N, C-alpha and C positions, 0 to 999 in steps of 0.2 A: 632462457626460454621466455617467450613473449606472452604466455598464458597468465592472466591475473587470477589468483585464487584468493578467496576471502573465507576465513574460518571464524568460528565463534570467538577465538582469541585475537583475531585480526579482522574485524568487520569493516565495511566501508565506514568512513567517518560519518557519524550521525549528528543531526541537528535537532535540538529540542524545540518543539512548537507548543508552548503552554505546559500545563502540568501532566497531561496524559497522552502526549503524542511525540514520538521520535521518528525520524526518517533518515535513511542513508541511501545514497544513489551510486550504483555501478553504471557508469556511462559507457556506451558503445558508439560505434559509427552509425548505426541505423536506429538506435533507440536506447532506452535505459531500463534497468531493473531497479525498482525502488523497494527497499526493505523498510517496512513500517511496523513500529511497535505501538499498539494501542493500550492505554492504561485503563484501569477500572473507572467507570463513570464517564468515560469520554462520550460526548455527543457533538456531532458536527451537523449543523443545520443543512437543510436541503439546498442543493446547488447542482449545476450541470457543467460538463466539460465539452469542448469542441472535439476532442480526440476520444476514441474509445479507451477503456481501461480493461485489462485482463489480468487476473491474478489468482492467487490461491492462499488459503489460510493454512499456515504450517503448524501453529500451536494455538491452543485456546479456542476462542470463538468470538464472534461479533455479529452484527446485523446491519442490513441496509433498511432504511426507512424510506417511505415515499408513497404517494397516492393514498391508498386505503389501509396500509398496514406495514408490517415489518417482515423481512425475510431473514431468518436466522442462518448463520454460517458457522460451521465447526471445523476443526482440524481435518485437513484432507479435501475440503471442498474448493474446487476451482470456481471462478465466476467471470462474467463478462458484463460490462456496463457499456451499452451502445452510446454513440455520440449524442449529446444534447438531451440525455435522459436525466430528469431531476431525481436526486436521491440524497439521503443523509446517511450518517454512520453512527452506530451506537455500540459501545462495549460495556456490557453489564456484569461481566465476570472479572476474574483477577486481571487478565491481560490477554492480548492476542498478538501473534506475530504473523504478518502478512507480507507476501512478495507480490509485486505488481509490475507487469511489463508495460512500458509507455513509450510512445514515439514523440511526445511533445517536449522533451528536454532538448537542449542544444545538441545538434548532431555534430560529430567530428571531434568531440573532446572525450578524453578518457577519464576514468575515476582517479581520485587522488588517494 
């Protein structure tokens, strides 16, 4: 069977980015699904992306910062960040598990 299935005991390979951020990528032909684990105390400065980002918080919670304040996200909340919108990320609780659909990873490669 050609269907790739990832389970908790067999997640896509994750890379650590600092003390409070891990990410794994499931690559497809038209885009990718990024699984992100945010640790407590994570703060990412405001930045923007050329591509939109769409995702959902699966477990825990986090928030987007930008402009005048912060938007809190909790488990079950889907979100969309339009292209070129400045935003930051903050995780003030134990941790958050987020999935994000993205079209900006290399197309045509599959996950490992």
